[in-house]
RODO-2510 file (C-alpha; in nm, 4 decimals, decimal comma):
residues 83
     n   res          X          Y          Z
     1     m    -0,9164     0,7458    -0,1047
     2     m    -0,8189     0,4860    -0,3543
     3     k    -1,0983     0,3224    -0,5548
     4     k    -1,1153    -0,0539    -0,5119
     5     a    -1,1547    -0,3040    -0,7950
     6     t    -1,3401    -0,6321    -0,7532
     7     l    -1,1880    -0,9585    -0,8701
     8     t    -1,3963    -1,2626    -0,9557
     9     v    -1,2358    -1,6058    -0,9308
    10     s    -1,3972    -1,9387    -1,0121
    11     f    -1,3142    -2,2314    -0,7854
    12     e    -1,4803    -2,5684    -0,7206
    13     s    -1,7355    -2,5223    -0,4427
    14     e    -1,6343    -2,8376    -0,2523
    15     k    -1,2721    -2,7243    -0,2550
    16     m    -1,3809    -2,3790    -0,1409
    17     d    -1,5766    -2,5271     0,1490
    18     a    -1,2745    -2,7352     0,2535
    19     l    -1,0429    -2,4358     0,2203
    20     t    -1,2576    -2,2021     0,4297
    21     y    -1,3156    -2,4772     0,6882
    22     h    -0,9452    -2,5418     0,7399
    23     m    -0,8535    -2,1730     0,7267
    24     a    -1,1094    -2,1010     0,9993
    25     k    -0,9482    -2,3689     1,2189
    26     k    -0,6222    -2,1746     1,1872
    27     d    -0,7922    -1,8355     1,2431
    28     t    -0,7008    -1,7333     0,8892
    29     d    -0,9262    -1,5221     0,6672
    30     l    -0,9547    -1,6034     0,2967
    31     q    -1,0177    -1,2408     0,1986
    32     t    -0,7032    -1,1256     0,3775
    33     e    -0,4963    -1,4041     0,2241
    34     l    -0,6201    -1,3193    -0,1253
    35     e    -0,5482    -0,9475    -0,0758
    36     d    -0,1951    -1,0303     0,0418
    37     t    -0,1400    -1,2543    -0,2609
    38     v    -0,2631    -0,9893    -0,5054
    39     q    -0,0358    -0,7319    -0,3364
    40     k     0,2625    -0,9663    -0,3813
    41     l     0,1719    -1,0155    -0,7489
    42     y     0,1517    -0,6380    -0,7910
    43     e     0,4940    -0,5922    -0,6337
    44     k     0,6397    -0,8735    -0,8444
    45     h     0,5086    -0,7600    -1,1824
    46     v     0,4713    -0,3803    -1,1646
    47     p     0,8060    -0,2019    -1,2006
    48     q     0,9329    -0,0109    -0,8955
    49     a     0,9200     0,3243    -1,0775
    50     t     0,5531     0,2709    -1,1648
    51     r     0,4670     0,1720    -0,8068
    52     e     0,6439     0,4832    -0,6761
    53     y     0,4529     0,7023    -0,9239
    54     i     0,1200     0,5513    -0,8184
    55     d     0,2033     0,5805    -0,4473
    56     d     0,3025     0,9456    -0,4932
    57     k    -0,0131     1,0214    -0,6906
    58     l    -0,2336     0,8586    -0,4260
    59     s    -0,0615     1,0410    -0,1409
    60     r    -0,1042     1,3767    -0,3200
    61     e    -0,4746     1,3021    -0,3759
    62     s    -0,5175     1,2145    -0,0078
    63     a    -0,3386     1,5319     0,1014
    64     a    -0,5557     1,7431    -0,1311
    65     k    -0,8719     1,5953     0,0205
    66     l    -0,7509     1,6754     0,3714
    67     k    -0,6761     2,0388     0,2816
    68     r    -1,0239     2,1159     0,1432
    69     p    -1,1936     2,3866     0,3485
    70     v    -1,4860     2,2800     0,5593
    71     r    -1,7970     2,4856     0,4947
    72     p    -2,0075     2,5867     0,7947
    73     v    -2,3399     2,4107     0,8126
    74     a    -2,6531     2,6276     0,7945
    75     t    -2,8616     2,5779     1,1076
    76     g    -3,1981     2,6347     0,9473
    77     g    -3,2967     2,9852     1,0558
    78     s    -3,2838     3,0037     1,4331
    79     d    -3,4123     3,3475     1,5303
    80     n    -3,2296     3,5360     1,8045
    81     r    -3,4764     3,8293     1,8376
    82     l    -3,6003     3,9242     2,1821
    83     t    -3,9732     3,9456     2,2252
***
C-alpha cells in the first residue's frame, strides 16, 4: 500500500466557509476535488517515464505483499486428550 502524504494549505476562513457551503449544495466534496487537482498537477509536472517507474514499483510492492505466506494462528493449547 502506498504511503500517503499530508498537505497543509492556508486559506481565509470566511472564503473556506463559503466554498464548502456552495460545494455541499452541489453535492461536491472538497477533499475529493483537492485530490483530483493534485493528481492533475502530478500528471502535468512529473515526466511520463517517472510516473511509469513509480506505478511499476508500487504494483510490484503490492504483488509482493499479496504473495507473503500466511502463518497459521496458534489456538492457545486446546487439549484433545480423552479422559
